[in-house]
N, C-alpha and C positions, 0 to 999 in steps of 0.2 A: 357191532352190538346195537340193538334198538334203543331208542330214546326212552326217558322215564315215564312218558305217557303210557307205555306198555305195562307198567307195574299194575295199573288199574285193570287192564285187560286180564292179566294173569291172576290177580286177587279175585276177580269176579268169577273166574273158572274154579279157583281152589277153594276159596272161602267166601262164597257170595253172601251168606247169612251174618258173617262177622260184622259187628258194628265198626264203622269207619270213622264217622264224624258225629259229634254232639254239639249242637248249636241251640242253646236254651231248650225250647220244647221239641225241637227236630231232631230225630235220630235216624241216621242214614247208614245203611249196611253197604258193603263193597259192591255188590250186585247193583244196587240203586244208584250208588255214586258213579259207577262206570257208565251206566245208562244215561244219566244226567250230563256227565262230561261229553259223551259222545254227542248228544243232542245239541249241546252248546257249541262244540267244535263244528259240527255240521251247519249250525246256524250262522256261525262266524264266517265260515267259507261261502255260504249262500250270500252273505252280505258283502262279499268282494274282498275279504282278507286272505292273503296268500302267504305261503312260507317266506319268513324273513321280514314280514310287515311288523310294525310295532303297535302295541295295544296298551293304552293307559288304563289303570285301574284305581279308582277313587272310592274308597269304602272303608268303614270300620271292619274289624274282624268278624268274619261270618262264613257259613257253609259256601256261599257263592264265590268267595275269595279263593277257596281251595279248588273249587270247580274251574275257575278262570285260569289258574296257574297250570292245571293239568290239561285243559283244553288247548291252551297255548302250546303245551309240550307235544300234544298229539299232532297239532297242525304245523309245528315248527315256526310258531309266531314268537315274537320277542316282547315279553310282559314289561311294562314300565310302572311299578308300584308307585303311587303318589302319596306323599305325606299330607293328610288333610289338615295338619296344623299350619301348614305354610300359606302364604297369600296367593291369590289368583296369579298374580304376575310372577311370582316365584315358580309356581306350578307350570305356567305357560312357557317359561324358559325351558323346563325339562321336556315338555311335550314338543315344543318347536326344535329344541336341540336333538331329540331322538327322531323326529319326523313321524310321531305317532299318527296313524290313520284311523284309529278307532278309540272309543273311551266307554268303558263301563262304570257307571257311578251309582252311589247309594242315594236315593231320594231324601234321606236325612241330611245330606249334604248338598241339597238342591241350590242353595244361595251361591255356594262356592263353584258348583258345577255351572250354573248359569253365567257367572263372571267369566269362567274359562270358555265355554261354548260361544259366548258373545265375541271373543277374540279369535277363536280357532275354529275352523269348519272341519268336521270329521267325516270320513267316508262312512263310519258306522258309529251310532250313538245308541247305547243301550242302558235303560234304567232298571235296576234291581227291583223285584217285586212283580206285581200283576198289573200295574198301570202304567200307561205312557206318560212320561214326565219330560218336559222341555223338548218335546219332539222326538224323544228317544224311544225305541221300541221296548216294550215291557219284556223283561228277562223270562219270565215264566211263559209268556205267550210265544216268545221265540223257541223255547225248549219244546213246547207242545206241538210246534208246527214241523218239527224235524224228526228224522229217523234216529233210532238208538244204535244203528249199525256203526261199526268202527269207521272213522273218517279216513279218506284216502288223499293225502297231500300229494302234489305234483311230484315231489322228489322224496326219496327216503330220508326219514328223521333218524339221527344217531346221537351219539354222546358228544360229537363235535358241534352239533347244531346250537347255535346261540339261543338262549332261552330267556334270560332276565337282564335287563338294564337297571342296575340298582345305583341310584344317584347318592353320592357321598353327602355328608352333612354340609359341606360348603363352608367350614369355619374359616378357611383361607381362600377368598375369591369365589368364583362361581363354582357350583357343584360339577363334579365329573361322573359320567356314567360308567360304572364298572360293568362290563359285559361278561355275564357267567354262562357258560355253556351247559347243556344238560348234563354232561360229564362232570362238571364242578359240583352239581347237586347229588349226582350218584356217588362220587367219591367222598363227599361230606358225609352222606348217610352211611356208606360202608366204614368210613373211619370211626364214626360214633358207634356204630353197631359193634364193631370189633373191640372198642375201648370200653362200652358199657353194657354189652350183652343185651341190646334190645331183642324183644321177642314180641310175637303176636299178643301175648298176654298183657303187654304194657298198656297203660292209659296215661297219656300226656295232657297236662293242662297248659293251654296256650293263653298266655297274658300279654306277651309283647306284640306291639302292633305289626301286622303282616306287611305293611309298607316298608318295614325294616327287615334286613336279611335274617335277623335273629328270630322274627316271627314266622319265617319260612323254613330256615334251616335248623332251627332249635325249638322243637324237634318235628315240626309238622311233616315235611317230605321224608325223613327217615322213618316215621311212623307208618307212612303209606307204603314205603319199601318193605317193611318187615310184616305188614299186615295187622298193625296195632290200631289203637283208637286215639283220636285226637278230640279232646274236649275244649271247645272254643269259648273263651271270655271276650265279650265284645270290646271292652277296654278295661285296663286294670282299675279295680277298686278293692282295697285290702280286706274288708269284711266279706264281700262276695267271693274273693279268691279263697279265703279261709273255708267258707261254706262248700265250695266246689271241690276243694282238695279232699274234704271229708266225705261229702255225700256221693261223689262220683268215683270213690276208690282209686284216687290218682296214685300212680307208681312213679312218674317222672315230672320234675318240675324245674323249669329254667327261668331265672329272673335276672335283671340287672341289680347291682347293689342298692339302688334307690328303692326297688321293689321290696327287697328284704328289710331295709330300714324302716319303710313305712308300715310294713306288716308287723314287726316286732314292737314298734312303738304304739301300735293301735291298742286302745284299752281293752278291746276284746280278743286280743291275740290269745291263741290256745295252741300249745304244742301237739295236742291230740289231733289236730287237723292233719299233721304230717305222719300219722301212724303207719300208713301203707306206703309212703313215698320212699322208694329205695335209692333214688338219685335226686338229690337237691343241689342244683348247680348255679353259680353265679358267674357272670361275665359281662363284657361290654364297657367296664370302667374298672379302675383299681378297687379291690375289695379289702376294706380295712380289717386287720387282723382281730381287732376288738369285736367286730361283728361276727366274725367266725366263732369266736369264743362265746358271745352271747347266745348263739344258736346251740352251740355245744352244751352249754349250761342248761339249755331247755331240752337236751337230749336229742338234738337234731344235728346230723353230720352234714355241713355244707362244704361241697367241693368248689374249687376255682377253676374255671376254663378261661380260654382265651381265643379270641378270633377277630375277624374284620370282614367287611363287606366284600372286599376283594378275594376272600377265601371261601366264601359260600356257606358259613363263615369260619369253620372250626380250624384251629391250628394246634392247640395243646390243652391238656386237661391234667389236673393233679389227682392222683389216686385217692380213693376214699380212705384207705388206712393211713394216709399221711396228711389228711385234710387239716387236722389241728396242729400236728407237730411241725408241718412246714407251711403254716399259714402265711400268705403273702407270695408264695410260689405259684406259678401257673402249671407246674409239672413238666412233662415231657412231650415232645411233638407227637402227633397222632401217627398211626402206621404208615399210611401212603402220604408222607409228607417229610420233607427234610428241612432243617433250619441251621443257620449259621449266624454267629455273632461276629460282626466285622467292624474294623475301623474305617475311616474315610476312603482308604485306598483299597478296601476289600479284603484286607488281610484278616485272618482268623485271630480272634482275641483269646488270651489265655484264661484259665479257669478264674472266676470271680472278677474279671475285668470287664468294664461296661463298654459296649459298642452297639451298633445298630443290628436289629434283628432282621434277617433275610430269609425268605421261605422259598421253597420250590416243590411243587407237586401237582397232581392233576385236578385238584380242587381250587387251584389258583386261577383267577380270571384270565380271559383271553386278552384283555387289554382295556383302556378307557375309550369310550365311543367317540370316534372322530377326533381323537387328541393324540396324534403321533408325537407331539412335543412332550406331553405328559408321560407317555409310555417310554420314551427314551430316557427320561429322568427316573422313572419308576423302576425299570428293569436293568440289571447289570449281569451280563453273561448268563441270562436265563433265570436269575434269581430276582425275586420281587423285594424291593426295599419297603419295609413296612412303616418306617418313620418312628418306630418305637425303640427306645434305648432299653437294652436288656443285659443280663449277665447270666452265666451258667455256673452252678456250684459243683463241688467234686463229685456229688451223686448224679450229676447230669441233669438236675432240675433247673428249670429256667425261672427267672424273676424279671418281670417288667419293671424297670427303674422309673420310667416316665415317657411321655411322648416327646420326641426330639425337639418339637416346637415348644413345648411347655417349659422345658429346662431353661434356667437362666443362671447368669454368672455373676456372682457377687464378691468383689474384691479378689477376682482371679480364681474363685473357687466355683465349681459346679454345684448348683442347688437343684434338687429333684423335688418338685412340689409333692408328688405322691408319697414320699418318705415323710415329709412334714405333715401332711394331711393325716396320715396313718397315726402319727404321734398325737395330733390333736384329738382324734377320735378316742384316744386312751382316757380322756375325761368323760365320765358318765353323763355329765350335763349336756354333752355336744349331740345334736341331732344331725347336723350336716356341716361339712368343712370344705373349703377349697383354698388354694394358695396360688397366687400369681406374682410374677416379677414386675416391679415398677421402677422407674428411673431414680437414680440417686446421685447427687453431685459428687460424693465422696466414694462410694463403692460401685458405681456404675449401675447396678440394679440391687434392690433389696426386696425382701418378701413382703407382701400384704396378704393378710388372711381375712377370709369371709366366713363368718361362723354364725349358724342357726342354733339356738339353744332350745332344748326340749321344754314343752309346755309345763309351767309350774316350777322350773329349775332357774337358778340364778348362777351367773358366771361373769366375772369381771376380766378385763384385759390383763391386769396384774396377775390374777390367779392362773389365767391360761399361759401367760409367758413364763410364769414362775414354774409351771409344770414342764414346759418345753425345755427349760434350762437343765432340767434333771435327765433328760434323755437324748438331747441333740447338741451338736457342736454350735458354737455361738453364731458362726456365719449362716447357718441354716434357720436360725430364729427369726420369725417376721419382725419387722421394725414397726408395724402397725396392725391393728385388728379393727375390722368393721363387723358389728353384730347386725344381722339381717333376719328377716322373718323366714325366708326360704331362699335357696339357691336357684338361679335360673337354669332350666334344664330342657334339652331337646326331647323329642317324642321317645327316644331310645333310652332316656334316663341319664344321659351324659351331661355333666355340668358344662354350661356355655361360658367358657373362659373368656371368649371374645367379648361378651356382654359385661363380664366383670372388669375386664381391662378398660372398656369404654366408661364404665362407672367410675373407675379410679383415675381416669385422665382428667 
């Protein structure tokens, strides 16, 4: 089967006038998008990039990011999306580790790009826009100089062709690059299309950063697969998101819990903005049941999904008709994916017993880039070990109990921070909450809660702990509470518990 770059070729034949991408004032149809992607692919080839070469992308969300993803697919290049919130030295590690030969960058990130290019010399350097910056060829000038004919890589590109090296957050040690083939993205799109019945009539609002797998797989590439429309927000801002939801007639919206928290806490939040949105889905971090109920009370059904970089990213979703009744569940595995919950020996766990979630399917990564040691640890008999602790109920619905590394043991009892955090969110004054384990002479470890209170609200430690005593076993209740202005988060909206542990030490 041909690679995913062929999607645009087919769409430009079938529905050339259909709107493909909206990026602020720019509106591009499938015919125009395919032409621009072909020009870019031919330009990259003319600059010496060949199948298998790695290409870095340093940019905010934009039309060009979509074009670079698809041009890389057509040529068989491996794209390395770069998190612009990292330092130049952190990004240099990823570029050196992947052996990137080219870099496309946004001039708005010129200072960061300058620091990178001072340390690394690229075969090809391209600056978005119409001006040459830092010696890089102007993106639009490159496109103008090239043919819009389909590119012809030296070897056939297929679903087995590696396409993206997605570096993990690196919360424990140096980041690892998850190698996703074009088939990973194809099966992610197919799984989601089967699950949520995507069609060419859908309009997706993209707010997650495209340097994160969520920004690519939820739901940008699936939209290109079904011939739908992607509306791009340069970076998440609650009020602008609400405006775009309403004015662009959005039908699909995916965000991390932090996105939904910040939106509903905004003084200008309005449920009307969601009137045309048929799928509202959260993933990327534990979703508090209290937040699901808040949206439900506003007339908005919020579904929970679950995924990870190594799965491109989708693994499971909770059906819409069970979103409230089974709040806290991630639902069941998607069609082309198998899951198991196993103990440390790989044995299947009984119903409602906690074990590690293992996954196996065509959307699971090829492996970690140049890390045979990590691959040996991550895969067991073909199954990928997610590092997530989970259980399955009698209905077959999955529940993520916590990250394996986040769990701590207090007095011989397992404490799962996600459960405690969900209970803390039960207090209406709470804006954000996180729990970590800290050393304790008597119990080995005890919980320490970090809590941000909503503006204009008051909450004492005694009140918080009193609430927890009504809904949690004694050993689960944190022994201390730190009130903070906000929790540290990475660009994907996940709480940086490593930072909290450093603050607590």
